[in-house]
C-alpha positions in Angstrom: 1.5 16.9 -47.0 2.3 15.6 -50.5 3.9 12.2 -50.7 6.0 13.1 -53.7 8.8 15.4 -52.6 12.4 16.4 -53.0 14.6 17.3 -50.0 17.9 19.0 -50.6 20.8 18.5 -48.2 24.3 19.9 -48.3 27.0 18.3 -46.2 29.6 20.2 -44.2 32.1 19.4 -47.1 29.8 21.0 -49.6 28.5 17.8 -51.2 24.9 18.4 -52.5 22.3 15.7 -52.1 18.8 15.4 -53.3 16.6 12.9 -51.4 13.7 12.1 -53.7 10.4 10.5 -52.6 8.2 9.3 -55.4 5.0 7.3 -55.1 4.5 4.3 -57.3 1.3 4.4 -59.3 -1.3 2.2 -57.6 -2.2 0.5 -60.8 1.3 -1.1 -61.2 1.0 -2.7 -57.7 -0.9 -5.9 -56.8 -4.4 -4.9 -55.5 -3.7 -6.4 -52.0 -1.0 -3.6 -51.5 -3.1 -0.9 -50.1 -0.4 1.4 -48.6 1.4 3.8 -50.8 4.8 2.5 -52.0 7.3 5.3 -52.1 10.6 5.0 -54.0 13.6 6.7 -52.3 16.4 8.0 -54.5 19.5 9.6 -52.9 21.3 11.6 -55.6 24.4 13.7 -55.5 26.0 16.0 -58.0 29.5 14.7 -57.1 31.6 12.0 -58.7 32.4 8.9 -56.6 36.0 9.9 -56.4 35.4 12.8 -54.0 32.6 11.6 -51.7 33.3 10.5 -48.2 30.1 9.9 -46.2 31.0 10.6 -42.6 28.7 9.6 -39.8 27.1 13.1 -39.6 26.1 12.8 -43.3 24.7 9.3 -42.7 22.8 10.4 -39.6 21.3 13.4 -41.5 20.2 11.3 -44.4 18.6 8.9 -41.9 16.8 11.8 -40.1 15.3 13.0 -43.4 14.1 9.5 -44.3 12.7 8.8 -40.8 11.0 12.2 -40.6 9.1 11.3 -43.8 8.1 7.8 -42.6 7.0 9.2 -39.2 4.6 11.6 -41.1 3.3 9.0 -43.6 2.0 5.4 -43.5 4.0 4.1 -46.5 6.4 1.3 -47.6 9.7 2.6 -48.9 11.3 1.0 -51.9 15.0 1.6 -52.2 16.8 0.1 -55.2 20.6 0.1 -54.8 22.2 1.6 -57.9 25.1 0.0 -59.7 26.6 3.5 -60.3 30.3 3.5 -59.2 30.8 4.4 -55.5 34.0 4.9 -53.5 34.8 1.8 -51.4 37.5 1.0 -48.9 40.0 -1.7 -49.6 38.1 -4.1 -47.4 35.0 -3.7 -49.4 36.5 -3.5 -52.9 35.3 -7.0 -53.7 31.7 -6.1 -53.2 29.6 -5.0 -56.2 28.5 -1.3 -56.1 24.9 -2.5 -55.4 25.9 -4.8 -52.6 28.1 -2.1 -51.0 25.2 0.4 -51.2 22.9 -2.2 -49.7 25.3 -2.6 -46.8 25.5 1.2 -46.3 21.7 1.5 -46.4 21.3 -1.3 -43.8 24.0 0.2 -41.6 22.2 3.6 -41.8 19.0 2.1 -40.6 20.7 0.2 -37.8 21.6 3.6 -36.3 17.9 4.0 -35.5 17.5 2.2 -32.2 13.8 2.7 -31.8 12.8 -0.7 -33.3 9.8 1.0 -34.9 10.7 0.0 -38.5 11.5 -3.1 -40.5 14.1 -3.2 -43.2 13.6 -6.1 -45.6 16.3 -6.9 -48.1 15.4 -8.5 -51.4 18.2 -9.8 -53.6 17.2 -10.7 -57.1 19.7 -12.9 -58.7 20.6 -12.0 -62.3 23.3 -13.3 -64.7 24.3 -9.6 -65.3 24.7 -9.0 -61.5 22.4 -9.2 -58.5 19.8 -6.5 -57.7 19.5 -5.3 -54.1 16.2 -3.8 -53.0 15.2 -2.6 -49.5 11.6 -2.4 -48.3 11.3 -0.2 -45.2 8.1 0.5 -43.2 6.7 0.8 -39.7 6.5 -2.5 -37.8 2.7 -2.4 -38.0 2.9 -2.6 -41.8 5.4 -5.4 -42.0 2.9 -7.7 -43.6 2.5 -5.3 -46.6 6.3 -5.3 -47.0 6.2 -9.1 -46.9 3.6 -9.1 -49.7 5.8 -6.8 -51.9 8.8 -8.9 -51.1 7.0 -12.0 -52.4 6.1 -10.2 -55.6 9.7 -9.1 -56.1 11.0 -12.6 -55.6 9.1 -13.7 -58.6 11.8 -11.9 -60.7 14.5 -14.0 -59.1 16.3 -16.1 -61.7 
């Protein structure tokens, strides 16, 4: 099955999502990274004012992502966007990226199989921190660590 793919998903509330899986070109990666690195992008056509992600939506998104990683030996790269997102009062102090990072981590904590590792990389930047998650099967954790070390070189 092709590694590049787009999976549509519509919630019970009619919110349309596209879950995009795109492989990084091998030539942009250090040569010691031998597994494909796949970027995950979760897009919606809705504005942040009308999205409420209930637990069934989160579980469905997790299912789509885990189904892909079960089928493929890859490292996921998930960059948390700074696009506005609806936050509760208790999370209003968090940047949009940090809030998305927390959501993404919480989503993966729903998987109780302990077959995956979710590495968080925070790159400090004067214009705002960048939050990146690297997710892979436990047996490929060393590859995720190599990528993490490469990303940390951008930390300021």
